[in-house]
N, C-alpha and C positions, 0 to 999 in steps of 0.2 A: 504493500500500500504506500502511495506517495506521502511524503512528509506534509504535515498540516500547513506548514509555512508556505510550501509550494502551491497548495490548493487555496490558501487564503482562509481556511477554516480556523476557528478558535482552537486552542491547544488541547483542551480537555473538557470533560463534563457535559452537562446538558446543552450548553451553548454550541459546542462542537457537534454533538449528535443531532440536534435539531437542524443545524445548517446542512449537515450531510443528508439528512432525511429529505429536506425540501429540495435539495439539488439533485440527488441521485435516486431517491426512493419515495416519491410522494405517495405512491400507492400504499406503502406501509402506513403512512399517516391516515390516508383515506380509510383503510381497513380498520385501523384502531378506532377512529371516530365512528365508523359504521357499527362496529361491535359494541361500542359504549352506548349507542343510541343517540348520540349527539346529532348525527345526520342520517338520512335515510339509507337503506341498504344498497341503493344504486347511485347515491349522490357522491360527488367529489368536491374537493376544495381547491380553489385557485388561490395560491399563497401570494400575498403582497409583501410580506417580510417573514423571515430573513431571505434575501436574494443575493446571489453572488454578484450580479450585475450592478447592484446598489451597494456593494461592499458590506453586505449583511447589516445594513442600518436597522436599528430598532426604534420604534416610534412611541411617543407619549403625548398626553394632553390633546390639544386640538389637532396636532399633526397626525395623531393616530386616527381620529375621527375622519379627517380628510382622506387619509390613506384608504380607509374603509368605504369611502364614497358617501359619507354622511355629511351633507352640506347644510342640513337644517335640523334644529332641535326645537320641536314645537312647544314642549311643556316648560323646559328649564334649560338654561345655558350651563355648560360645564363650569364656567367661572363662578356661577352661583352655588355650585355644589361642592367643588373641590378647589383648593388653592393650586397655583402653578407648581410644576415639577411633580406631577402625580406618577402613577405606575408607568414603568417602562415595559413594553410588551415584548416578550420573547418571540411571539409570532402573531401575525394578523392575516386573515383570509376571508374569502366570501365563498360560500358553498353554491353549488348549482341550483339549490333550492332558494337562494337569495338570503341565506342566514349570514349575519356578520359573526365571524369567528375570532374570539379573543383567546390567546393561548399562553399559558405559563408552563414552562418545562422544568423538570427536575430529574437528576440522575442519582442523587443520594439523599437520604432522609434528613440529614442535618441541614440541608438547604431550606427546609420548610420553616426553620426558626429564623426570625429576623428581628432586629431591634425596632423600637418605636421610632417614629419619624423625628428628625432633628429640626423640624420646621419652627418658625417663630411662634410665640404664644398665641397670636391672633389666628395664624394658620392652623395651629394645633386644635384650637377650639372648633374651627370649621371642619377639620378632619373628624374630630370626635362626634360632632353633630351628624356628619354624613354616615359614619360607621354605625351610630345608634339608629339612624333611619333605615339603613340597609338591614341591620340585624332584626329590626321589627318586622321586616318582610320575609326574610329567610327563616327566622326562628322567633316567633312572637313571644314565646315564654322564656327566652334566654335573658339572663342578666350578666352574662360573661363580658369581660373587658376585651374589646377587639383591638385595642391599640397597644397591646403588650407584645409578648414574644412571638405571636403568630400574626403580627401586623401585616406582613406581605400577603398572606393568604386572605386575610380579611379585606384588605384594600382592593384586591382583585374582584372579590365578590361585590364590593360597594360600587365599583365602576360598572360591572355588569348590571347591577340593580339600576343604576342611573340610566343606562341605555334601555334595558328591557322593560322595567316597570315604570320609571318616571316618564320616559319619552316614547314608550311603546314601539321600540325598534326590535325586530326579530333578531335576537343575538344568542350566541352560545358561548359560555365560559368553559374552556377546556383546561383541565390540569393534566398535562401529558407527563407520564412517569416512565422514564427509560429504565429497563432492568438489564442485568448482566453488564453494567458499565464498570468493568474492572479497573479502569483508569482512576476512578474515584471510590472504588470499593463499595459500590452501590448495591441495592437489593438484587437478589437473584431470581425473583419471581413477582408476578402481579400480586400474589397473596401477601407478600411482605409489605408491599405498598398499601394494599387495602387495610392492613392492620394499622399502619401509620396514619392513614386517612381517618380511620375510625377514632383514633386518639385525638387528632386535630379537631374533628367535628365535636367530640365530647367536650373538649376544653373550650370550644367556642359556643357550646350550647346548641349546635346544629343537629338536625336529623341526619341519619346515616345517608340517606338518599336525597339529593337535591335536584334530581333530573326534572321534576315537575316545575322547577324554577328555571330550567335551562342551564344547569351546571352539571358537568360530567367529568369523570376521570377516565383517561384512556392510557393504554400501555403499549410500548414498543420495545422489542427485544434488540439490544445493540448487536448481538451476534448476527442477526439477519441483516442488519444495516451494514455490518462490516463485509459481508459477502457481496452485497450489491454496490457498496459505496467505493468503487475503485475508479480511478481516472480523475479527470478535472471537472470542476463545477461548470454547469451550463448557464 
């Protein structure tokens, strides 16, 4: 296999594996999303990022909305919901069904832990308000603090809530979990990931299954990706 520096891929971890999947094996991503129920059994996704031709740029804030083709928010503007420098998306796409796809990728469980935002006091209050609002939709009975060590997971849910519930946009939030990622000593099976996800949901007061809200977990085997991911990115 060619060196990652020659290909332009990230050196390791979920960033590398997602870049390789989009470039060399998008059918693996389609299959994972189909199996999760996020898209229909015959649907596919056109990936907007990360793309090699764009140097694997990752989008955030209004740039992410524009990349997804969202030019109008009828109910509320993003600036009214969340302060600048919000979530940076590992992947963005649009399915053949017209669904906006937001993707967060992980290759080892420790990535799920993240510190609270270092935003200003005013911005932190807006974030807390947004997280509280989103929590009330996903888990009305939860009183868990969403701005703690699982902040990254929570803020992805909040952004999806803003699109799907607040503005009525057909969107899917995908947590893509790579397994057999030996470079980061990640989980060796979807079952290990599912156990970690159950713990995350329990800590955030979430139900085990959020598919009714448009949130899904999908799984890709890095070993399959390594077999297919030879050559240069397209």
